N, C-alpha and C positions, 0 to 999 in steps of 0.2 A: 271441735262439730264430730258427730257420729257421722260413719260412713253409711252411707245405707245399699247395704250389700247381699241385703238377705236374701233375695232368690238365689245367687252366687252359692251361699254357705245351704241350701237346700240340697247341692248336689254334694254336701263333703259331711262327713259324719269320723270323727276321731273317738275313740273311746280312749278318752284321758286318763282312765285311771290303771290301765297295765302300761307299764313303763318300764324302762330298764333299768333296771338293780346290779348294784356293784356286787362281784362275786370274784370270792377270792381260789374256787374251783378251776381246774385247768379242763380241756375235755376229755381227759382220761380219768378226770372225777366224775364231774357230773358231763353228758355230752349233746350232744347237739338234739337230738331226742327228747333229752332229758328238761334242758334247761330253758327254752320257749315255756314249754307245762308250768314249770315251778314257776317264771315270772306270772303266769297267766292266774296263778295260783293265788300269789300273793298277790295280785291287784284286784281278784274277786272278793277273796276271801283274807283281807290282810294282815299278817302276822301267824298265818298260816303255812306260807309256804316252807319255812322248816318242816312241819309235820308231812308237809306231801315225803319231801326228801326222807323225813325217817321212814316214815311206810315202805314208799316205796324199792330203798337201802337196806332193807329187816326183810323184805323176802328176797329180795337178789343177792342176798348176805352169808343166809342159811339157811337148812334143809331144816322145814317144818312141817307142819303136818296139813296148811292151806294149798289143797292142790290146782295146781293151774291149769285153767276150762281155754284151750286154745293156745294162740301164742304168747310165751310167760310174759313176755315186757308188758302189751298193751293188757294181758289180764290184771298181771300186779299194779301197773299204773291205775286202772281202774277201780282197784277194791282202794290206794292211796289216797284218788280221788275221792271218793264215795265217803271215806272218813273224813273229807274235809267238809261231807256236802255237797260236793260235786259231781257232775258226770259228762262221760262223753255223749257225744251227738254226733254220731257218723252222717256225714254228707253223701255216700259213695254214689258211683251207679249216673251223676248228674251230667247235662248232657251242655250245661250253660255256667263254668265255671262260676263267672264273673257276677252273674247276675245272682247267682249263691250266696258267694263271700258279701256280696251288699246286704243282700236280705238279713243275715248271722248277724254283722255288725248293726243294723238296724235294729236289731234283738237285744245289743249290748251284752252280744257274744263273742268274743275272742275266737279267731278262724285258723288251723292249722291246717297247710297245707302242704304236700308231700311231692319236695321237686329233684329235678336230676340237675344236681351243678355243672353236667357237663354241659348243659345251657347256658348257665349267665357267663355273662360277658365280663364279669370284672376276679369269677371265682378263678381261682390255682388248677382246678380240671375243667375248665373253660376247652373245649373242640377235641379233649384230650383225653378224661376217665371219667367212664360214671361213676359216680356218688352220688348215694339218695340223702335227702336234709329238708329237716323241718322249716317252714316258714309260719313262722308266729305274723299272722296281720289283724295290725289294730284300727284301720281305718283305709275310709276309699276316697277318689276325688273324682266325680262322676267328671267334669268339665277340663283335667287334664290328665285325666284317664290312670291314673297312677294308686295304686294300694300305697298304704302307709304299713312296713314291717319295723320288726326290731327282731336285729339278723348280727352276726358278725361275719360274715363273708366277707363284707366291704373289708375288713380292718388285713392288711398287712404288715402284722406283726405276729408276736407270738403269746400277746396274750390273748383275744379271740373275743374282749369284753362285746355283750351284746348292746348295740346299741341303734336310736331310731335311724330309720335311712327310708326310700320308697324303690318300687319296683312298676314298671310298668305296666298294663293290666296284660298284654300283650306276650310277654316274660313269662311275667305270671302261668299262663296259657301252655305255653311253649314247657317250662321248665315240668308242669305236672302229664303234661300229654308221654312226654319223654321218662319221666319217672313211671307212669303206667303201663308204657312200650317193652321197657329193658328188665323193670320188676315185676311184671307181671298181672298186676292188682292194685288199684283208684285205694291214695289215702288221702282221706276229706274229711275233718270233722270240728268239733265247737266245743269247747267244756260248755256247759249252763250248768246251774246251782239245782240241785237237786229238790223235791217238795219238803223232805227231812232237813232243818239245820244240823249243823254240828255240833258235836258237844264242847263243852269248855277247851282250852289250848293245854292246862294240867290236868284235866279230866282225861281229853287224849293222848296225852304223854303216860298217862299213868296207864292205859290201854295197851297201848305198845309195849310198853316194860311186862305189865303182866304175860303179855305173848313171847314177850323170852321167857320171859319166867316158864309158860306151862304148855306151851304152842312147839317150840324144837323140836326138833328130830330126835330120839335115840345118839344117833352119831350126827351129831351137825352143821358137821363140817364139809362144805363142800370142796374146800382144795384136796382135803383129802382122798375123797371122792374122784378128784378130777386126776389126780398124783395116781391111784391105783390104776385106774386107768390106762392111764399113760404106760404105765411098766408094763400090762398086759397085753401091751401094745396097741388094744382100740384105737387110742389119737393118731392121726396120722401123721403129726410131726410133732417135736421139740418147740420148734417157732408156733404153730398154732397153741400150742399147750400152755406158753410160758403168760402171752397175751390174757388169755380170759383166767388165769391163778390172777397172776397181777389184779384183774382190774373186782373180783372177789373183795380183795386184801381194801382199793381202794375205797371198794362200795363200806366198807365198814368204817373207815375212818369218813366217810362222809357220815354215814350213822351216829358212829359218836360223838363227831364235831355239834352236829344238827340239835342233838339230845342234850350237850353242855350246853351250845346257845342258846336253849331256852331256857334250863334252871339256871344260865346266869340273869336270866332277864323276871327269875321267879325270886322267892326271897331263900331258898338254897342256900346255907351256910356255905360260905368260897373255899371254907378249909374242907369239906366234904366235896366241892367241885373241883380241888386240884387235885384230891387223890384218884377223882374218877380220872382226871386229862394222868394222873402219872399210871394209869393203870391205858391207859387206851396207848399213848406213848409205846410201851413194855410191849403191848401183845402188837401194837406196827411192826416194832422193831424185830420180835420174833417172827415173825408174819416176812415179812421181807427175806430174814435171814433163810428161812426155810424153804421157800420159794427157790431162792437164787441158789442155793445147794443142790437142790433135785433138781435144777436147769443144770446145771455144769454137771452133774456125777450123771448124767443121761445123755450130755454130750458127748459126755468122753466114755461112754458104755460101763460104766462101771455099777455095782450092786446099792442100792439108797433100800434102806431098812426104812418104810414111812413110820413105821410104829415106834421105832425109837428116835428118830430125828425130829420126829415132830411134837415130842412129848412138856419139850419148854413152850411152844406156841400154844398147846392145849393146855396147860398149866395158867398164861398167860391172859388168855381168852376168856377162861374159868372165873379167875383171879375179876375182871375186867367186868362181866358179867353179877357176881357175887356183889361187886361195889356197887353196882346200879341198883340188886337190890336193898339195898340197905338204905336208898335215900326216900325209895316209897314212904315212909313214916315222916319227911319231911314235907312229899310230894300230896300226902293227902290234906294234911295242916293246911299248904296253904288253900290245897281244893275248898277248904270249907270254911277259912274266908271269904274265899271268894263266893262263895255258898251264899255267906252272909250277908256281905255288899250287893250294892244294887249293879247289875251284869252294863258294862259300859259301854255305849252306843258309840264311842270314839274310837277310831283308826286313825294312829299316827304315822304320817310319811315324814319320810326323811329326819328321823328323830333318833340316829344314830349315836348322835353327843348329847344325849336324855336332856334337849331341849323345853320340850314339852315334862306339866307331869299335870296330877289330875287328885283334887281332893273332893269326895261329894260333891257339889256341883259348880266348884270352881276348876280352870282349868287353867295354868300359869306357864307362858313362855319367859323365860330366861336365859339370855343371853349374855355371857362372860366379856365378850368384848377384844375376843383370840383371835374372831373367824367370822369371813360373810356367808352371810345363806341368800344369794336373789335368785331369781329364776328370769334371766334374761335368754341369754344361749340356752343353757342347758339347768333346769329344776332345783334349785339348793333349799329348797325353804321348806322348814318346817310347817308339818298341816296336823290339824286335828279332824278327821272328814268323818262327818255323820251317811253311818251307816243304812237309816231309812231310808234309804234312796226312790222306793214305793212312792212316798209322801209326794216328790218331786212331780210325779203325773196329773196332780188334779191340784185345783185353789192349795194353797199352803200360804204358812206367813210364818218365816225362822227368824230366828234373834238371838240377838246376846248382849248384856252389857259390858263394856268395853273400859277400860284404864290402862293409861302408859305412864311408865317412869324411868328418870333416867338420871345419871349423877352429871354426863355432861347435856351442855346449851345445845351441843351442836349432832344432832344423830341425826340417823339419812335410813328414814324406816319406811314401811308402810304394813299397817296390820289392822287388819277385824275379819268379816265374813268373805271368804273365799267360796268362788262357784267354778263350776264347770260345764258348756257347755259342748253340745251335742259334736259341734265340727271342731270339736278339738280343742278350745280356745280356754286361757286361764283368767280370769277376773279377780281383782282384789276390791272391796267397797268397806273402806276403814282411816283411820285415823294416817294421816302421812306428815313425819319428820314434828310432831306433835305442834303444828301449826294449820292444818290444817284436814278434814274429811274428803277424799276423793274414791271417783267411780271411776278405775283404769281397768285397761285390757292389758294381761304382756305381753309386752314384743314391742307395743307403740306410746310413742310420747304425749301426743294430746291425750289431757284425760277426757274421758265421756263427760263428766256432772263434777265441779268442785264448790267446796263450800268453807268458808274463816270456821276454825274451829272454839268455840267462844268458851265450852267449862267439859269439866272432865269428872265423873265419869258420863259417859254418853252409853245410851242405847242406840242401836244397829239394826236394824231389821231389812229383809227381802219379802215379799208379797208378791204372790201373784193371781191375778182375776185377772178373767174373759182375756185370755191369751194375751199377757201383757204383764211385765213385770213392775212392780214400783218400789225403789230404793228408798227408805224414814230413817233420820235420824233425828235421834232431839235428848233434850240434855235439860236444866234446868233453865238455860237463858232462852232457848230454841228450839223451832220442830219446823223441817225442812222436809222436801220429798220429789222426788222426782222419777217420771215414768217412762217407761221403753214398749214397744211393743218384742214379741217374742221373736219375730221374722227381722227384728235389727238385732240384736245380738247374739240368736240361736235357742232350742228349748237348754234350758238349767238343767243339771241329770246328775250333777255333783255339788254338792253343798258344806260347808265345814266352818273353819275358823283356820286363819295361817295368817304370815306376818314374815317378810321379806327385810333385808338390810344393803348396802351398796355402801359405795365411799369408803367408807372405812369402819374398822370395827369397832363398835363404842358398847360397854355395860346399858342394860335397856331388860327391865321389867316388863308383861303385856300379861296384865288378870281380867280373864273372862267368866263372869258370873251369868249363870240362867241360860245355858245357852242351847236351844233345840226349836222345835216346831211348837208353835203355841197358837189360838184360838187368837183369833181375832181381836177380841173383850180383851186380854191379856197385856197388853202392851200399849 
């Protein structure tokens, strides 16, 4: 039976597309101010998170001709966001923080609130020391007076992985008020889509490589500039200088690691990427050696000839950038192929294992049978999410043909159309275990609708008409439908294809055809 709790759900809104993602970077590589914004970028513009980090770290790692206006980190962050078709929307000077955050969430925009961890009861800084922190808010629950956040402060280990958590309205208000009192300025903002869409991923990567080629300063090395200032006595102490020096090298590590990651997802030759990786490793080794030698010499009060000692590092960094320039032709060929193909409207989630592939109008989920991809406690199910979310705001019909095949007679899965609702719930409407067609909500045992599976392939559709949703299935042997009011399940804000597996891994292939928004007469 359907639980009719629509009145409660009107007081709850969660951005399901903003999700915690695994990152191998520790806080000294991607800090607590940068990481939450990178997560938001990936949620709003899937597969652009890496490009955001490339831009941000490029601007912070080298001397270049792009001059910062105002505070450098904020300016460079704005530039990296703009390249991804996004922008900062500042909400400073508000009297009612809770209402402002809720209003932005209702507009489907993630919100960032700076707070002082001295006021956070589970933080190591609680009542001990002031520490600024950037909280990513992805939802709220008025009834429980809670904000849904993605954060790592609740973790008590060295990994500091970002996970979903909740903070009461009152505590968030106190955190922000303490931040303003301690640091002297407010900092609350959201990230919104700009009017101009971003270039394609390969095109944007080429623009950044061109920036490296043409926009770096004659003396591009921030490390050497900082060392010279230290020797001249302009830096207050060697301790305050060593951390910024290492930060520059770590920014370069992230910059080139993310460039390589984007290249690996394209058709750049593996040998070429391997060469780039080798040059990156050599540059990092020389950079760390240079800084360590500098710190030791300054600590001991010895002379340090920067130009002589930095020669190997400069050569390694130059060789890395030259290697990058040689890849441009491969990337331009890749860009040309993209131009010749119809740009995809689907963004893949949880596809690190390359479960999902796409060819023309066919989307294939291929499970090899060595791992489970469930979405009960944590969501590991691969999905192909449609990017035209604006079509969900009015009457629509979303449809796909589906066919499932498995070598095993006992395979446990649920595959078909997936959708997220404004309250943050995830639903599957599709074939379950090759036996039935089920509409179900993740986290609940009771199906909302179930029908026997008579034949495949099967056409599944979700139709919105007059504030209600009609779920339809038809094959050569059957046609059925069930209708729910929007108030019963929540407003659909994201839709696409997906599959989850459980119990035990088995080989499984799901083929989707003719997926997308259609006119009512075409199905």
